[in-house]
N, C-alpha and C positions, 0 to 999 in steps of 0.2 A: 535786683541782683545782689546788692550789698546788704550786710547785716546792719540793722538799725534799732532804735529804741522807740517806745510808744510816745507820741507827742503830736499835737496839732497847735501851732502858734495861734494865739488869739482865741482859742476855744476854752470855754469854762469847764470846770470839773463836771458840772451837770451835763454838758454837751457830750463829753467823752463817755460819761456813764450811760446816757441814753443811747449812744451809738453802740456801746458794748452790749447793752441789754437787747437792743433790736437785732444786732448781728448774732447773738447767742441764740435767740429764738429762731432766726432764719436758718442757722446751722442745723438745728433740730429738725426743721421742716425738710431738709434735704436728705434725711434718712429714708431708706427704703422700708417698706413694711416688714421685710425680713429682719433688718437690723433693729427696727423699732420693737419687734416682738421679743427681742433678746435671744434670738436663735444662736447667735455667736458669742454671747456673753461668757466671759471667763477665758476666752481664747487669746492668742497672741499672734502678731505678724512681725516679721523681721524685714526691715527695709534699709536700703542704701539711701544716703542723702548727701548732697554736696555741702561743703563748709558754709558758703554764703546763705544756705537755706536752713541753717541750724535753728534759728529763732522760729521760723515758720514750722519746723518740725516739732518744737516744744508746744506750740499752739495746737497743732493737729493732734498731738499725743493727748493733751489735756481734754480736748473736745471729744475725741473719739472714745476715750475711756468713759467720760461723763454720759455721752449720748448712746453709745452702743455697747458699753461694757467690755470693750476689746482693748488690750494693751498693745501699743505700737513700740517696737524696739528699733530705734534708728542707729545705724552705724554711719558716722560722719566721715566722708572721704573727700580728699582734695579734688576739685572739679576736673583737673586734668587726668585723674586716675579712675574716675567713676566708671567709664566704659570698660577699661581693662579689668577692673574688679568684678563687674557684673559678668563679663565673659568667662573669667577664670572660675567664678563660683559655679556656673553651669557646666562648663566643659571639664572641670576637674571631678565633677560628680558630688561636690560638697553640698550643693543645693541648700545653702543656709538661708538664702533670702527668698522672700515672697514677692516683693515689689521693688522696682528700681527707679530711682530718680535719674533720668537720662537727658543728656544734652541732645537736642534734636538732630544735630549733624551726624550723630552716630546711629540713628534709627536704621538706616540701610544695612550697616555692618551688624547690628544686633539681630536683625532679621536674617541676614545671610548666614550668621553663625548659630542660628536657632537658640537665641538667648531669651527672647521674649515671645509672648503669646499673641496670636491673632484675636483681636477683640471685635472684629467687624460685626459678627452676628450678635454679640452681646449689646453693642451699641444699638443695633436695629431692634432687638427685643425690648430694650429699656429706653427707647428714644424719647418717650414722653418725659422721662426724668433726666436723661443725658442732654437732651435738647441740642443735638449736634449743629443745627442751623444757627445757633446762637454764638458759636465760636467765631472769632474773627477769621475770615476766610483764608487769608494769606498764612496765618499762624496754624490753623487747623490742618491744612493739607501738608505744609512743610514739616510739622512736628509728628505727624501720625501716618502718612500715606506712603506705602511701599507696594509696588506691583498691584495697585488697585485695591489693596486691603489696608485696614487700620490696625495699628499695633500698640496704641496707647492713647492717652488723652492729655492735652496741654494743661499746665497749671501756672507757668511763669512766662509771660510774654515779654520778651526782651528786645528792645531796639534802643539805639542811642539818639539823643537830642542834644542840642547845644545850649549849655548853661553859660550865663555870663554875669559878671559883677557889674551892676549898673553904676556904682560909684566910681570904679576905675574908668569905665568908658566915658562917663560924664566929664571926668577930669581932662580927657583928651578930645572931647567933642566928637566922639564916635557913636555909631549906632550898631545894632546887631548886624553882622555881615550876611548878605544874601548869596554871595559867591565865594568860592574858595580863594580867589585872588584877593577879594576884599578882606577875607579872614587873615590871610597872610600879611597884608599891609597893616592891619590893625594890630596883630600880634607883634610884628616887627617894631612898630611905633611905640607900643607900650613897653616892650622889653628894653629898647634902646634908651628910653627916657627914665625908666624906673628900676632898671636892673641894679643900680648902685644901692637902692633901698630894699633890695631883696624881693622885688615884685616883677613877675614875668607875664608875658602875654598869654601863655597857655602852659598846660602840662600835657605833653604828648605821651599817650599810653603806648610804649614801645617794648615792654618786657617780652622776652622770648618764649611765650606760650600762645597757642592759637587764639584763645578767647581774648587776649590782650592786643597783641600787635596786629593780628588779622582784622580785629574789629576796627582799629584805626584806619587800616587800608580799605576795608569794606565801606566805611563811611564815605570815603573819597571815590571809590569805585561806583557806588550808588549815585553819588552826586554828579559824576560825569556821565551817568547813563550806561555804565558798563555792566558786565556780567562775569561770573566765575566760569560758567559753562554756557555754551550756545549750541542748541540742538544736540545736547549731550556731549559736546566736545569742548576741550579747554579753550578759553578765550583770553588768556593771560597776556597775549602780545598785541592786543588791539590798542588803538590809539587811546581809548578811554582808560584801559588798564595801566598803560605806561604813564599817562597823565596823573592817575591816582597815586602811583608810587613817587612820581616827581614831587607831588605836593607834600608827601611825608618828608622827603629830604629837604625841601625848600624851607619848611617851617621849623625843622629840628633845631637849628642854631639859636633860635629865639625862644625855645621852650625851657621849662624848668629843667635844670641839669639833674640827671642825664637821661634822655629819652629811653635809651636801651635798658635802663634800670628802673623805669617808672611803671608801676602797676597801681592797684587800688591803694596800698598803704602809703604811697608817696603822693598820689594825685589828690585824694580826698582831703587830707589835712591842709594841703596847700590851698585848695579852693575854699574850704570852710573857714580858714583863717584870714582870707582876703589877700593872699599872696599871688594869685593868678587871676587873670581876667576871664579866660574861657576854659571850659572843660567839656569835651564830648563824653557823655556818660549816660547810664541807664536812667529811666524816668524817675525812679524812686529817690534819687538824690535830692529832688526838690523838697521832700518832706524833711529830710535831715538838715537841709540848709535853713529851715525855719525853726530849728530846735535850738534855743539859747543855751542848752546844756552842752551842745556839740559845735555850735556855729557862732562865728563872729560877724556873719553877714546877714543876719535876719533882716528882712525887708530891703536888702541891698543887692538882690539878685533877680534874674528873670531867665526865661527859657524860650527857645525858638527851634524851628526845624533846622536840620543841618543844611549847609550851603550847597549850591549847585556849581557846575563848572562846564567848560567847553560849550558844546551846542545844546546841552540839556538845560531847560528852563523850569522844570518842575521838580521840586524836592522828592526824593525817594529815600525811604528809610531802609537801612540794612538790618536784617534780623540777626543782630549780634547776641550771642548766647541763646537763651530760651530753653525751657525744660518741660518735660512731661513725666507722667507716672506710667509705668508699664508693668505688667505681670511677668514675673520670672517664669521661664519654661520649667525650671526645677522645683517650683513651689508645689507643696502637697496641700495647699489651702487656696486653690485658685478661685473658688466661689467667694470666700471671704476677701481675698485680694481684690477681686473685681468690685465688691461692695465698697471697699475703701477707695479705689481709684475713682469710681463714679462719684462718691461723696466728696472726696477731696478736691475734685475739679468742678464742683457745682458752682453756680453763681453765688449762692449764699455764703459758702465757705470762702470763695475768692474775695467777696466784698468785705467779709470780716477781716481777712488778712490784710486788705488794703487800708481799711479805715479805723480799725480798732487797735491793731498791733502794727507797728512800723517794721514789717517783716522783710522788706526787700522784694516782695512778690509784686509783679506787674500784671495788668489785665490780659486775659486771653479771650474773654467774652465781650460781645457788644453790649450786653445788658449790664455788665460790670463797668465797662469803660464809660458808659453814658449814664450811669446811675446818679441820681441827685445826691446821694450821700458822698460819692466819690468827687463829684464836682464841688461840693461844699468843703470837703476835707482838704483837697489839694487842687484848687482851681487852675493855677498856672500849668501844673504838670498834666492835668486832665486834658487841657486844650492842646498841649504839645503832643501828648500821646495819641489823641484822637486824630490829629493831622498826620502824624508819623505813619499810622497804619493804613493811610489811604492807598499807598502803593508801597511795595517792599521788595528789596533784593534778598533772595533766599540763598543761603550758603549751600554748598554741595551736601547732599544727603545720600548719595550712592554708597554701596558697600565699601568702596575704596576711600570714602571721605576722610576718615581719620588719618590715613597715610597722605592723602592729598594735602590736608591742612598742615601736617608736620613738615612736608616739603616746602610749602609756601612760607611757613613760619621761618624756616632756616634761611631762605633767600631774602625775605623781608628784613631779617635781623642783619644780614650782611649789607643789604642796601642802606639801612638806617645807620649802620656803623661806618659807612663810607668805604667799605672794602670792595664794593662792586657797584657798577652803575645800575640804575633802575631797570633799564631795558635789558641789560645782560642778565640780571638776576631773574627777571620775569621770563626771559627766554629759557633759562636753565630749568625753572619751575615748570614751564610749558612742556619741555621735553620729557621731564619725569612724569608729569600728569598724563601725557599721551601714552607712555609705556604702561602706566598703571591702569589706564582705562581701555586697553586693547581687549 
C-alpha cells in the first residue's frame, strides 16, 4: 500500500541483480502472443492510478514499453478520489481513460454506474494465461465479482498485520499480544512508562477517511468475529461490532497524539524511528523496516497476525484497502486495455513488483505469496501474509458501498473524538445503512 524504495537488508548487489534479471525475464514470459508480435507497438493507454501506487506505475510503464512497445500514461489520483474520477470520466462523456486502478469496495458502484467492462468471457477465453484459480480466493471474489460476473483483476492484495518493536517489548518483558485486551494492556504499560521519553505504545490510524479509520475499526471487527453485513443486512449494532468500537476508544489515550490526525505520514516515521511499539499496517511495511536508509529499527522488529477478542479464538484478517485493474467502459482501445490488465496482474509481474522494486504492492496470487523468491526476500512478512489470508473479513462491495463507508467514517470519527458513545454512533450508522440498502 505504501510507497517505498528498492532494498533488501542483508542481500548483496549480486543477489538483487539476479532477482532483477530473473524477474525481467519472467515479465516477458507473461506477454500474450499478440503483444509479443508487436501488434500494438506505438500505441498508448491512459490509466488512473492512486498515489501510493505511483512507484509501481513507473515500473509497469518501463516494462510495458520495453516488452510490448506500448506507452502507459498514468494520472496519479488521491486514493479517496479515484472512484469519483473514474465515474466522472465515463458519465461526462470525456472517456479519456482506458484502464482504472480501483479500490475493491467500489466495484459494485462502478458496475452499477456502467463505468467498467465485464471481463468474465475474456478471463474464460484466456484462462490458461490468466490462471484465475491461482488468485487468493477471498481476494479474487471480493475484488472482482458482482452479480455472478467478473469486472476486473486484482493486483494489490491488502490486509493489515501487527508489526511490533522487539526492543521496546523486551524492555517491558512483553510478548506479541494474542488478544485485543492483551494489546491494550501492553500499549498502556509502554505509554505510561515511556511517554516522557517520547515513546508510545502504538500509533492508532484514526484519520477521517475510510481507508484509514475504517481499517482500524475493521481490524477489531474481524478480531471479534463480527461482520459489516450479515445476509446482506447491516450488522453494526451486534455485540462484536460494538466491542470493536469500544477497543478503538479504549486504546486511543495511550496512542501517539493525536489519533484523529494520524494517517500514513504520522504513523510510519514514528514506527521506523523507534518511537512506537505497535503498528497495525499493510504487509509491505516489513521491507521498509529493514531499509537502513529509512529505518532505525533494522533487525529490531517482528510481525504477527492481528489479535482476537470476545469469543473468537481464530485470527481473521480484514481486507483493508486492496486494488484491481478494470477496463473503462469509455475506452476505445478495449483489446489493448485487456492485454495490459492481464499482463499487469500476472504472477510474473506481481513477483517482480514484490521482490525487485519496493513498490508497496502485496500478493494477490497463491503462487506469488508462496514463491521461494518472496520467502527469501521478506521471510517475516511472507509468513504473516500467508497466515492473514487464511480467512478474511470483506468490506461491503455493494453499489451503495462508497456511501456506506462515508457514513461509517463520520460516526467512527465522532466516536474516536469522544463526541458520541460507540454504541450510539454505530446505531446512527446502522440506521443510515438500513435506509441506503432498502
